[in-house]
Kinemage of the C-alpha trace (Angstrom):
@kinemage 1
@onewidth
@group {chain A} dominant
@subgroup {mainchain}
@vectorlist {calphas} color= white
{ca met a 1} P 18.966 70.552 108.066
{ca ser a 2} L 21.144 68.058 110.361
{ca phe a 3} L 22.392 64.307 109.607
{ca cys a 4} L 24.000 61.518 111.739
{ca arg a 5} L 27.226 60.861 109.812
{ca asp a 6} L 27.517 57.646 111.063
{ca cys a 7} L 23.982 55.888 110.096
{ca leu a 8} L 23.066 58.385 107.522
{ca ala a 9} L 19.643 59.372 109.962
{ca asp a 10} L 17.960 62.766 109.407
{ca ala a 11} L 17.954 64.594 113.073
{ca pro a 12} L 16.767 67.374 114.174
{ca asp a 13} L 17.893 70.220 113.709
{ca thr a 14} L 18.393 70.839 117.535
{ca ala a 15} L 19.338 67.757 118.662
{ca lys a 16} L 23.242 66.776 119.937
{ca arg a 17} L 23.507 62.949 119.221
{ca cys a 18} L 21.224 61.071 116.664
{ca pro a 19} L 17.823 60.002 117.367
{ca ala a 20} L 18.949 56.510 115.883
{ca cys a 21} L 21.945 55.191 116.822
{ca gly a 22} L 23.250 57.749 119.872
{ca ser a 23} L 25.760 59.259 117.524
{ca pro a 24} L 27.012 62.274 118.138
{ca arg a 25} L 28.699 63.255 114.866
{ca leu a 26} L 26.073 65.396 113.317
{ca ala a 27} L 26.564 66.753 109.833
{ca arg a 28} L 24.128 70.401 109.985
{ca his a 29} L 24.024 73.604 108.045
{ca pro a 30} L 21.548 75.526 106.307
{ca glu a 31} L 23.470 74.520 102.860
{ca leu a 32} L 24.092 71.429 103.796
{ca asp a 33} L 21.907 69.702 100.816
{ca arg a 34} L 22.382 72.572 97.935
{ca leu a 35} L 26.509 72.105 98.407
{ca thr a 36} L 28.465 69.505 96.037
{ca ile a 37} L 32.009 70.716 95.936
{ca ala a 38} L 34.005 68.274 98.212
{ca his a 39} L 38.008 68.420 99.354
{ca val a 40} L 38.685 65.128 100.968
{ca asp a 41} L 41.666 65.238 102.514
{ca cys a 42} L 43.415 61.662 104.604
{ca asp a 43} L 44.242 62.284 108.399
{ca ala a 44} L 48.539 62.757 108.887
{ca phe a 45} L 48.469 60.094 105.776
{ca tyr a 46} L 51.692 58.323 105.779
{ca ala a 47} L 51.325 58.138 110.428
{ca thr a 48} L 47.900 56.475 110.126
{ca ile a 49} L 48.528 53.431 107.340
{ca glu a 50} L 51.834 53.084 109.488
{ca lys a 51} L 50.120 52.578 112.942
{ca arg a 52} L 47.318 50.371 111.152
{ca asp a 53} L 49.510 48.037 110.425
{ca asn a 54} L 51.874 48.405 113.255
{ca pro a 55} L 48.615 48.288 116.053
{ca ser a 56} L 51.458 48.045 119.208
{ca leu a 57} L 52.348 52.440 117.379
{ca val a 58} L 48.367 53.603 118.079
{ca asp a 59} L 49.164 54.992 120.801
{ca arg a 60} L 52.413 56.280 120.515
{ca pro a 61} L 53.884 59.238 118.944
{ca val a 62} L 54.865 58.706 115.575
{ca ile a 63} L 57.323 60.205 112.957
{ca val a 64} L 57.305 58.762 109.166
{ca gly a 65} L 61.051 60.244 108.454
{ca gly a 66} L 64.394 59.344 108.676
{ca gly a 67} L 67.944 60.067 109.488
{ca lys a 68} L 68.780 63.169 112.109
{ca arg a 69} L 69.874 65.304 109.213
{ca gly a 70} L 66.461 64.030 107.365
{ca val a 71} L 62.879 65.675 107.992
{ca val a 72} L 59.925 65.092 108.639
{ca ala a 73} L 57.468 63.491 106.366
{ca ala a 74} L 54.621 63.347 107.926
{ca ala a 75} L 53.939 62.935 112.474
{ca cys a 76} L 50.579 61.352 113.563
{ca tyr a 77} L 48.143 63.982 115.626
{ca val a 78} L 50.133 62.730 119.179
{ca ala a 79} L 53.320 63.665 117.820
{ca arg a 80} L 51.755 67.307 116.757
{ca thr a 81} L 50.768 68.182 120.477
{ca tyr a 82} L 54.339 68.193 120.824
{ca gly a 83} L 54.308 70.771 117.571
{ca ile a 84} L 55.917 68.870 115.346
{ca arg a 85} L 55.003 68.935 111.350
{ca ser a 86} L 55.825 68.091 108.071
{ca ala a 87} L 59.198 68.649 106.779
{ca met a 88} L 60.477 69.932 109.950
{ca pro a 89} L 64.158 68.803 110.664
{ca met a 90} L 64.569 64.837 111.938
{ca phe a 91} L 66.710 66.874 115.205
{ca glu a 92} L 64.111 69.558 115.739
{ca ala a 93} L 61.507 66.964 116.037
{ca leu a 94} L 63.622 64.192 118.268
{ca arg a 95} L 63.949 67.052 120.188
{ca arg a 96} L 61.014 68.229 120.412
{ca cys a 97} L 59.798 64.591 121.759
{ca pro a 98} L 62.892 62.266 122.271
{ca gln a 99} L 60.480 59.657 122.509
{ca ala a 100} L 58.367 59.422 119.494
{ca thr a 101} L 59.114 56.340 116.748
{ca val a 102} L 60.541 57.161 114.056
{ca val a 103} L 59.392 54.934 111.116
{ca lys a 104} L 60.893 55.402 107.251
{ca pro a 105} L 58.668 56.202 104.562
{ca asn a 106} L 57.459 53.000 102.022
{ca met a 107} L 55.955 55.178 99.213
{ca ala a 108} L 55.402 51.654 97.389
{ca lys a 109} L 52.777 50.881 100.420
{ca tyr a 110} L 51.523 54.516 100.444
{ca ser a 111} L 50.925 55.029 97.053
{ca lys a 112} L 49.080 51.372 96.953
{ca val a 113} L 46.447 52.613 99.541
{ca gly a 114} L 46.212 56.228 97.645
{ca arg a 115} L 45.172 54.313 94.175
{ca glu a 116} L 42.531 52.388 96.615
{ca val a 117} L 41.226 55.352 97.895
{ca arg a 118} L 41.399 57.422 94.573
{ca arg a 119} L 39.335 54.193 93.340
{ca ala a 120} L 36.248 54.671 96.134
{ca met a 121} L 36.324 58.208 95.371
{ca leu a 122} L 35.812 57.867 91.913
{ca ser a 123} L 32.886 55.186 92.790
{ca leu a 124} L 31.380 58.417 93.860
{ca thr a 125} L 31.480 60.936 90.862
{ca pro a 126} L 34.277 61.324 87.620
{ca leu a 127} L 34.833 64.334 88.187
{ca val a 128} L 37.846 63.548 90.803
{ca glu a 129} L 40.769 66.188 90.399
{ca pro a 130} L 43.901 64.831 92.837
{ca leu a 131} L 46.282 66.909 94.211
{ca ser a 132} L 48.229 65.003 96.143
{ca ile a 133} L 48.842 60.907 96.619
{ca asp a 134} L 46.287 61.962 99.646
{ca glu a 135} L 43.811 64.617 98.992
{ca ala a 136} L 41.329 65.599 95.529
{ca phe a 137} L 39.280 67.720 95.102
{ca leu a 138} L 35.352 66.049 94.053
{ca asp a 139} L 32.298 67.869 91.984
{ca leu a 140} L 29.743 65.665 92.538
{ca thr a 141} L 26.788 67.970 90.939
{ca gly a 142} L 24.082 66.173 89.823
{ca thr a 143} L 25.088 62.867 90.880
{ca glu a 144} L 22.153 63.008 93.600
{ca arg a 145} L 19.462 60.850 91.875
{ca leu a 146} L 22.724 58.355 90.991
{ca his a 147} L 23.566 57.557 94.586
{ca gly a 148} L 20.034 58.446 96.045
{ca met a 149} L 21.102 61.330 98.190
{ca ser a 150} L 22.431 64.379 98.855
{ca ala a 151} L 26.272 64.601 98.170
{ca ala a 152} L 26.932 65.710 101.580
{ca arg a 153} L 25.393 61.946 102.364
{ca val a 154} L 27.051 60.509 99.711
{ca leu a 155} L 30.539 62.105 101.315
{ca ala a 156} L 30.177 61.063 104.858
{ca arg a 157} L 29.328 57.355 103.627
{ca phe a 158} L 32.346 57.691 101.650
{ca ala a 159} L 34.405 58.923 105.118
{ca ala a 160} L 32.502 55.801 107.168
{ca gln a 161} L 33.452 53.236 104.118
{ca val a 162} L 37.343 54.510 103.929
{ca glu a 163} L 37.959 53.717 107.127
{ca arg a 164} L 36.138 50.780 107.661
{ca asp a 165} L 37.161 48.319 104.115
{ca leu a 166} L 40.862 50.436 104.569
{ca gly a 167} L 41.334 51.094 107.795
{ca ile a 168} L 42.368 55.035 107.844
{ca thr a 169} L 40.706 57.865 107.817
{ca val a 170} L 39.657 61.033 105.909
{ca ser a 171} L 38.362 65.022 107.114
{ca ile a 172} L 35.694 66.657 103.845
{ca gly a 173} L 35.542 69.754 103.115
{ca leu a 174} L 32.240 70.671 101.427
{ca ser a 175} L 31.444 74.365 100.059
{ca ala a 176} L 30.309 76.087 96.905
{ca asn a 177} L 33.865 75.980 95.218
{ca lys a 178} L 37.376 74.570 95.368
{ca phe a 179} L 39.084 77.379 97.779
{ca leu a 180} L 36.157 77.465 100.634
{ca ala a 181} L 36.403 73.606 100.391
{ca lys a 182} L 39.458 73.225 100.601
{ca ile a 183} L 39.458 75.588 104.137
{ca ala a 184} L 36.514 73.832 105.144
{ca ser a 185} L 38.493 70.207 105.094
{ca asp a 186} L 41.264 71.601 107.543
{ca met a 187} L 38.540 73.206 109.965
{ca asp a 188} L 37.577 69.688 111.514
{ca lys a 189} L 40.639 67.636 111.668
{ca pro a 190} L 41.277 64.313 111.619
{ca arg a 191} L 38.528 62.558 111.095
{ca gly a 192} L 36.047 65.653 110.837
{ca phe a 193} L 33.596 67.200 108.277
{ca ala a 194} L 32.996 70.248 108.445
{ca val a 195} L 30.647 72.865 105.373
{ca leu a 196} L 31.432 76.292 104.475
{ca gly a 197} L 28.784 78.413 102.716
{ca gln a 198} L 28.613 80.730 100.220
{ca asp a 199} L 26.809 83.407 102.110
{ca glu a 200} L 29.276 83.332 105.484
{ca ala a 201} L 32.837 83.133 103.615
{ca ala a 202} L 33.013 86.557 103.697
{ca ala a 203} L 32.787 86.984 107.552
{ca phe a 204} L 34.898 83.640 107.740
{ca leu a 205} L 37.569 84.888 105.418
{ca ala a 206} L 37.609 88.873 107.133
{ca gly a 207} L 40.009 88.694 110.391
{ca lys a 208} L 42.008 85.792 108.340
{ca pro a 209} L 45.893 87.267 107.607
{ca val a 210} L 46.671 87.586 103.499
{ca gly a 211} L 48.652 84.032 104.320
{ca phe a 212} L 45.735 82.573 104.186
{ca ile a 213} L 44.957 82.878 100.721
{ca tyr a 214} L 46.483 79.893 98.728
{ca gly a 215} L 49.233 81.298 96.289
{ca val a 216} L 49.977 84.135 99.315
{ca gly a 217} L 53.339 83.423 101.070
{ca ala a 218} L 55.707 85.496 103.422
{ca val a 219} L 57.495 87.409 100.973
{ca ser a 220} L 53.687 87.983 98.894
{ca ala a 221} L 51.984 89.085 102.261
{ca ala a 222} L 54.940 90.861 103.562
{ca lys a 223} L 54.117 93.573 100.291
{ca leu a 224} L 50.622 93.115 100.709
{ca ala a 225} L 51.414 94.270 104.406
{ca ala a 226} L 53.113 96.711 103.539
{ca asp a 227} L 50.903 98.304 100.924
{ca gly a 228} L 47.955 98.393 103.349
{ca tyr a 229} L 46.705 94.962 103.540
{ca arg a 230} L 47.174 93.326 106.248
{ca leu a 231} L 44.226 90.776 106.940
{ca ile a 232} L 41.440 89.686 103.655
{ca ala a 233} L 39.350 92.296 105.313
{ca asp a 234} L 41.329 94.855 104.010
{ca leu a 235} L 41.699 93.390 100.826
{ca gln a 236} L 37.264 93.338 100.429
{ca arg a 237} L 37.059 96.921 101.357
{ca ala a 238} L 39.515 97.574 98.660
{ca asp a 239} L 38.507 98.763 95.543
{ca glu a 240} L 38.956 95.771 92.263
{ca gln a 241} L 40.451 98.848 89.681
{ca asp a 242} L 42.728 99.384 92.648
{ca leu a 243} L 44.371 95.836 93.503
{ca ile a 244} L 44.137 95.283 90.229
{ca arg a 245} L 46.299 98.447 89.254
{ca arg a 246} L 48.676 97.698 91.550
{ca tyr a 247} L 49.087 93.989 91.216
{ca gly a 248} L 47.602 93.025 88.081
{ca glu a 249} L 45.759 90.447 87.431
{ca glu a 250} L 46.722 88.952 90.723
{ca gly a 251} L 44.667 91.385 91.637
{ca ala a 252} L 42.656 89.791 90.312
{ca arg a 253} L 42.059 86.776 91.815
{ca leu a 254} L 43.337 88.873 95.849
{ca trp a 255} L 39.784 90.431 95.242
{ca arg a 256} L 37.608 86.962 94.294
{ca leu a 257} L 39.297 85.024 96.819
{ca ala a 258} L 39.152 87.425 99.538
{ca arg a 259} L 34.582 87.077 99.170
{ca gly a 260} L 35.039 83.719 98.674
{ca ile a 261} L 34.521 83.581 94.952
{ca asp a 262} L 35.988 80.601 93.190
{ca ala a 263} L 35.353 80.070 89.888
{ca arg a 264} L 37.708 77.132 88.938
{ca asn a 265} L 36.350 73.909 87.609
{ca val a 266} L 37.613 70.379 89.411
{ca asp a 267} L 39.544 69.535 86.606
{ca pro a 268} L 39.725 65.772 86.514
{ca glu a 269} L 42.748 66.029 83.600
{ca arg a 270} L 44.916 67.458 86.031
{ca asp a 271} L 48.362 66.109 85.785
{ca thr a 272} L 50.862 65.321 88.010
{ca lys a 273} L 53.744 67.692 87.248
{ca ser a 274} L 56.665 65.239 88.699
{ca ile a 275} L 57.616 62.597 91.423
{ca ser a 276} L 60.955 62.618 93.466
{ca ala a 277} L 62.829 61.824 95.979
{ca glu a 278} L 65.176 63.601 98.521
{ca thr a 279} L 67.662 62.403 101.326
{ca thr a 280} L 70.114 64.289 103.636
{ca phe a 281} L 73.106 62.934 104.703
{ca glu a 282} L 74.020 62.504 108.219
{ca arg a 283} L 77.427 64.025 106.852
{ca asp a 284} L 78.366 66.180 104.066
{ca ile a 285} L 79.648 63.884 101.202
{ca gly a 286} L 81.945 65.265 98.281
{ca asp a 287} L 83.079 61.944 96.765
{ca phe a 288} L 81.429 60.733 93.827
{ca arg a 289} L 80.720 56.824 94.799
{ca pro a 290} L 78.634 57.337 98.302
{ca leu a 291} L 76.629 60.048 96.793
{ca glu a 292} L 76.358 56.954 93.291
{ca gln a 293} L 74.480 54.807 96.144
{ca his a 294} L 72.372 57.888 97.216
{ca leu a 295} L 71.077 58.771 94.212
{ca trp a 296} L 70.139 54.671 93.622
{ca asp a 297} L 68.425 54.283 96.521
{ca leu a 298} L 66.641 57.786 95.775
{ca thr a 299} L 65.776 56.241 91.779
{ca glu a 300} L 64.705 53.112 93.208
{ca arg a 301} L 61.566 54.954 95.032
{ca val a 302} L 60.805 57.035 92.811
{ca ser a 303} L 60.453 53.925 89.692
{ca ala a 304} L 58.695 53.034 92.403
{ca arg a 305} L 56.277 55.464 92.588
{ca leu a 306} L 56.150 56.017 89.048
{ca lys a 307} L 54.989 52.333 88.323
{ca ala a 308} L 52.145 52.322 91.372
{ca asn a 309} L 51.096 55.243 89.562
{ca ala a 310} L 51.116 53.810 86.489
{ca leu a 311} L 53.271 57.426 84.751
{ca ala a 312} L 56.701 57.607 83.215
{ca gly a 313} L 58.496 60.902 82.331
{ca ser a 314} L 60.483 62.003 80.051
{ca thr a 315} L 62.920 64.374 81.721
{ca val a 316} L 65.265 63.573 85.056
{ca thr a 317} L 66.572 66.132 87.480
{ca leu a 318} L 68.883 65.596 90.151
{ca lys a 319} L 69.166 67.805 92.998
{ca leu a 320} L 72.442 68.799 95.077
{ca lys a 321} L 72.922 71.302 98.470
{ca ser a 322} L 75.798 72.310 98.970
{ca ala a 323} L 77.432 72.014 102.486
{ca asp a 324} L 77.064 75.870 102.764
{ca phe a 325} L 73.499 75.438 102.066
{ca lys a 326} L 73.522 76.593 98.151
{ca thr a 327} L 70.781 74.439 95.862
{ca arg a 328} L 71.465 73.370 92.086
{ca thr a 329} L 69.095 71.458 90.004
{ca arg a 330} L 70.160 69.905 86.356
{ca ala a 331} L 67.739 68.501 84.154
{ca arg a 332} L 68.199 65.870 81.144
{ca ala a 333} L 66.067 65.288 78.753
{ca leu a 334} L 64.957 61.224 77.750
{ca gly a 335} L 64.631 59.660 74.238
{ca his a 336} L 61.533 58.665 75.263
{ca pro a 337} L 59.154 58.610 78.586
{ca thr a 338} L 60.291 55.668 80.761
{ca gln a 339} L 59.775 54.922 84.363
{ca leu a 340} L 62.349 51.829 84.665
{ca ala a 341} L 65.150 52.856 87.953
{ca ala a 342} L 68.146 52.094 85.960
{ca arg a 343} L 67.266 54.801 83.000
{ca ile a 344} L 66.627 57.422 85.547
{ca phe a 345} L 69.908 56.122 87.519
{ca ala a 346} L 71.586 56.479 84.392
{ca ala a 347} L 70.800 59.702 83.520
{ca gly a 348} L 71.439 61.063 86.746
{ca arg a 349} L 74.491 59.027 87.220
{ca asp a 350} L 76.008 61.311 84.301
{ca leu a 351} L 74.743 64.737 85.930
{ca leu a 352} L 75.981 63.774 89.211
{ca ala a 353} L 79.794 63.008 87.869
{ca his a 354} L 79.494 66.527 86.219
{ca glu a 355} L 78.820 68.004 90.047
{ca val a 356} L 81.711 66.221 91.872
{ca gly a 357} L 84.429 67.664 92.589
{ca thr a 358} L 85.444 69.636 95.583
{ca thr a 359} L 82.780 70.838 97.095
{ca arg a 360} L 80.964 68.748 99.210
{ca phe a 361} L 76.945 68.074 99.858
{ca arg a 362} L 74.264 68.145 102.831
{ca leu a 363} L 71.855 66.419 100.265
{ca ile a 364} L 71.116 64.502 96.804
{ca gly a 365} L 67.838 64.229 95.237
{ca val a 366} L 66.420 63.307 91.981
{ca gly a 367} L 63.268 63.180 90.223
{ca val a 368} L 61.229 62.882 86.996
{ca ser a 369} L 58.556 65.717 85.226
{ca his a 370} L 56.960 65.766 81.826
{ca leu a 371} L 55.139 62.573 82.849
{ca glu a 372} L 52.486 60.980 80.677
{ca asp a 373} L 50.214 57.742 81.113
{ca ser a 374} L 51.760 54.306 80.957
{ca ala a 375} L 50.681 50.984 81.025
{ca gly a 376} L 54.082 49.699 82.767
{ca asp a 377} L 54.548 48.508 78.644
{ca asp a 378} L 55.196 51.863 76.752
{ca leu a 379} L 57.570 52.639 74.456
{ca ala a 380} L 59.966 54.401 76.417
{ca asp a 381} L 60.911 50.913 77.925
{ca leu a 382} L 60.602 48.607 74.592
{ca ile a 383} L 63.819 50.171 73.756
{ca asp a 384} L 65.715 47.695 76.224
{ca arg a 385} L 63.323 45.133 76.313
{ca arg a 386} L 65.207 42.706 78.545
{ca ala a 387} L 66.179 45.448 80.735
{ca ala a 388} L 62.551 46.174 81.233
{ca glu a 389} L 61.167 42.281 82.049
{ca ala a 390} L 64.170 41.654 84.565
{ca glu a 391} L 63.288 45.047 86.997
{ca his a 392} L 59.562 44.557 86.726
{ca ala a 393} L 60.332 40.592 87.647
{ca val a 394} L 62.511 42.305 90.632
{ca asp a 395} L 59.289 44.637 91.336
{ca arg a 396} L 57.014 41.647 91.096
{ca leu a 397} L 59.732 39.540 94.034
{ca arg a 398} L 59.990 42.577 96.027
{ca ala a 399} L 55.509 43.505 95.845
{ca lys a 400} L 55.724 39.468 97.278
{ca phe a 401} L 58.437 38.926 99.697
{ca gly a 402} L 59.242 42.063 100.541
{ca arg a 403} L 62.360 45.310 99.762
{ca asp a 404} L 64.748 43.171 101.070
{ca ala a 405} L 64.103 40.035 98.999
{ca val a 406} L 65.958 41.275 96.055
{ca val a 407} L 69.123 44.062 96.344
{ca lys a 408} L 70.732 44.724 93.044
{ca gly a 409} L 74.281 45.219 92.497
{ca leu a 410} L 74.445 48.825 93.295
{ca ala a 411} L 74.234 48.262 96.196
{ca leu a 412} L 75.883 45.137 97.444
{ca glu a 413} L 78.576 47.235 96.476
{ca asp a 414} L 80.834 48.682 99.277
{ca asp a 415} L 81.278 52.504 100.164
């Protein structure tokens, strides 16, 4: 079965181009019209948005990040040809591609686009399980009568609509379960549409290293290799009970996933666990005042993301990394959940005050967890109505005139 991803017209299985519009972008697979579980992933999300908003960057390598000692938040596909990837130190990224354009992250803007993509997903099915700001699982089982077409065609139409209406692109993986759909979405990036059927899963996975299975990190992969399980094919040959005796429930999970078996449902109630932000300094910092100023900037970023996603949290966590790369985290529970920068900062500042002394730090971060839905008018912030109203007023001004339209008091003071 084949169809055109651009105009959705049927195409012969032997066709190289669409007979209706001439496009070479044909979707073709024996199970194409039967599969209904999808993973949708926006392509180089942050960098693509920056290129959309600044056309002069379209053909240039773009890195979203900042500071020589910071890390890459995102890299466009041009930048990736130089070996640049997310979480790479900025100095290494710029060494590999000194001509790259570096753009500071704008999380409020990215969150807004992410919400628009999410709304478009929800128009396809209520079974949308967000994984992050720019990716989600979808279950389109039983929606064929609603849309008048198969899940595969609905997803192809969705990808075209996102590209047309939002100016960004997505890659789609379609399969029989979440594990295989996630694998498929990485097979044809960018603007991809890949199908991985259940019948072909075991053969496809056999030659992959065991670390290809989600949840198997470097340490676990090394242990598995020491036990004789280097490739997924080795797990496929293993007896399930032997794996369970060795690794407990993890052994059963590995046995199933090695065969492409995944019974997890797409869960629309899956919660975001936390929202956080961090920064790495150009030079190590030991004094309270400059650390406090960095904490305030990060707090405003976290608050903006909470508000953009209509969330509030009741635990604030401070993260510090010392000059010798040792990490310490400190947490404080709030009386009520909040999304206000002032309340998050107050808790983080108190935690910071107890950590500053003889140690110099290279990184500071702050996060909010134990999240719940908020209408921006939650019990958390009814406690201090004036402060809440003032902060939301600032947010509205910044949304209209830009972040620098209002600079709050702490940011105006000198180091």
